[in-house]
C-alpha positions as CSV (number, residue, x, y, z in Angstrom):
1,M,-3.0,-17.5,14.9
2,K,-0.6,-17.7,11.8
3,M,1.5,-14.4,11.4
4,N,1.4,-13.1,8.3
5,I,4.9,-13.2,6.6
6,K,4.7,-10.5,4.0
7,A,2.8,-7.7,5.9
8,L,5.0,-8.0,9.0
9,A,7.7,-7.9,6.7
10,I,6.6,-4.7,5.2
11,A,6.0,-3.3,9.1
12,V,9.0,-3.8,10.1
13,G,10.8,-2.8,7.3
14,G,8.8,0.1,7.0
15,V,9.3,1.4,10.6
16,W,13.3,0.9,10.8
17,A,13.6,2.5,7.4
18,A,11.6,5.4,8.6
19,G,13.9,5.6,11.6
20,V,17.0,5.9,10.1
21,L,16.0,8.3,7.8
22,L,14.3,10.8,10.1
23,V,17.6,10.3,12.2
24,G,19.7,10.5,9.5
25,L,17.7,13.8,7.9
26,A,17.5,15.2,11.8
27,H,21.8,14.6,11.9
28,L,21.9,16.9,8.7
29,V,20.3,19.7,10.3
30,W,21.6,19.2,13.6
31,P,25.0,17.4,13.3
32,G,25.3,16.4,17.1
33,Y,21.8,15.0,17.0
34,G,21.9,10.8,16.7
35,G,25.4,10.6,16.3
36,A,26.2,7.3,18.5
37,F,22.4,5.7,16.7
38,L,24.1,6.6,13.4
39,D,27.6,5.5,14.0
40,L,26.2,1.9,15.1
41,A,24.1,2.1,11.7
42,A,27.2,3.0,9.8
43,S,29.2,-0.3,11.5
44,V,26.6,-2.8,9.8
45,Y,25.8,-1.2,6.8
46,P,28.6,-1.0,4.2
47,G,29.0,2.2,2.5
48,F,26.5,3.8,5.0
49,H,28.1,7.0,6.3
50,P,26.0,9.7,7.4
51,A,27.9,12.8,7.4
52,N,28.4,12.4,3.7
53,G,25.0,14.5,2.7
54,F,21.7,13.1,1.7
55,A,22.9,10.7,-0.8
56,A,24.4,9.1,1.8
57,V,20.8,9.1,4.2
58,I,18.9,7.3,2.0
59,V,21.5,4.7,0.9
60,G,21.2,3.9,4.9
61,T,17.3,4.6,4.7
62,V,17.6,1.6,1.7
63,Y,19.7,-0.7,3.9
64,A,17.2,-0.7,6.8
65,L,14.2,-1.2,4.6
66,V,16.1,-4.4,3.2
67,D,17.5,-5.1,6.6
68,G,14.0,-4.7,8.9
69,A,12.2,-6.6,5.9
70,I,14.4,-9.5,6.4
71,G,13.7,-9.3,9.9
72,G,10.4,-9.1,10.2
73,A,9.9,-12.5,8.0
74,A,12.3,-13.7,10.4
75,I,10.4,-12.9,13.2
76,A,6.9,-14.5,11.6
77,W,8.2,-17.4,10.0
78,L,9.5,-18.6,13.6
79,Y,6.5,-17.2,15.5
80,N,4.8,-19.4,12.9
81,T,7.0,-22.4,13.1
82,V,7.0,-22.3,17.2
83,A,3.2,-22.2,17.2
84,A,2.9,-25.2,14.9
85,G,5.5,-26.9,17.1
86,A,4.0,-26.3,20.3
87,G,0.4,-27.6,18.9
88,V,-1.4,-24.1,18.6
89,S,-4.3,-24.1,16.3
90,P,-5.3,-21.1,14.6
91,S,-8.2,-21.2,16.7
92,K,-6.8,-21.7,20.1
93,A,-4.3,-18.9,19.5
94,S,-4.9,-15.2,20.6
């Protein structure tokens, strides 16, 4: 069974962006919350500094959306490629 690349890209991007957004907003309310997670995200996403306020959280969320979508698309593409190379037909895959 082939994975829908676009659907997985949207799903993974949305979940990852929602995670970064929720942790970022919680960090604004409770400054100690999610600090290590946000520091990790800030080390990967240039210009993302969650301590700088709401606009910075939105920047991180946009980065996460794009990053998650690319990752989801890559996973679906890789799955489809490996499944085709292994000779798995769409009717035999479960």
